[in-house]
N, C-alpha and C positions, 0 to 999 in steps of 0.2 A: 618799167617795162614789164609786161605781162608774159609769163611763160606758160606754155601748154603742158599740163601734167596729165598723165594717163592713169585713170583709176583702174586697178586690176579687176575690181568687181564688176565694172561696166564693160570691160573688154570682151570681145568675141573670143570664146574659148578655142575656136578653130583657127586662129591666126597666131603664128609664131613670129616673134620679133627678133631680129638679128642685128649684130653690130651696133650695140648700144641704142637700139630702137630706131636706127636710121633706115632700116629695110625690114619689110615684113613679107611673109609668105603664108599661103593657106596650107594647112597640114595635108590636105588631100592632094596637093600638087607635088609634094615631096615624094620622090621615088625611093631614094636612099641617101644615107649620110655616110661619109667616110672621114675617118680621123687622120689628121696630119699633125703630130706633136700636140701643140696647144691650140690648134685650129681645127675647124671642121668644114668640110666641103659638102654642100647641099646639091644634090642632083635632082632637078625638077623635071616634070613630065613634058615640058616644052623644049627640053634640051639645054636649058640654062643651068649654069653652075655658079653657085654663090659661095664665096669663102667667108666664113664667120670667125670672129676672134675669140671664141670660147671653146672649151673642150667638149667632146662628144658626150661625156658623162653628164654635163649640165643639160644638154639638149635631150638626153635620154630621160631624165627626170621630168622635163617639161612635156615630153611627148607621151609619157606613160598613160595618161587618161584621155589622150586626144586622137586615138586611132589604133590601128593594128601594127605597131612597130615592134620589131624584135631584132635582137642581135643574131647575126648569122656567122659572125667572125669577131675576133677581138676588136678590130677597128672598123666594123661595118654594121650599120643599123638599117634595116630594110622595111619598107612599108609592104605588108603582106597583101594589100590590095593589088599591087603590081606584080606579085609573084605568080608565075604561070606553072612552074614546075622545077624539079631538081633533076639534073642529069649526072650520071656517074661517068667520070673520065678516068684515064689511067693515073692521074695525079690526085684524085679525090672526087669531091662533088662540086657542082657548079649550080648556082641559082639562076634560072632563066626568068627574065623580067619581060613584061608586055611591051616595054620600050625597045626591046632587042638587046639589051645589055646582059652580060653574063658576069656573075660575081662568085668568087670562091666562097665555099662554106666549110667551116672547120668541122673536124670529126665529132667533137663534143657537142657542137650546136646542131648537128644532124639529128641527134637523138631527141632534141627538144622540138624540132620541126615536125618530125614523124608524119610526113605527108604520104598519101597512098601511092 
């Protein structure tokens, strides 16, 4: 029986493989990632949510050279392509995304973002 193996050198660098290569997504379609214990939820621009069976730290390493992803909170990694602005609320700061979603931003990560 012949098995299909994927050579990482010939793979498209803009595709991210999830769940032991059973599912793949384009990095430009990923709006943000949210950590849930040893799992990561991917929120895509079409509204789809995918649960992956790896920690966000692993995906953060994979995404480091594949786009403008940055941590805005301990458990949240956002694609800056979808970030439209930061709003100040009575409880802190909130990142506004072009998809209409609003995500909390930690005080320490606010300094890193340094948006006008």
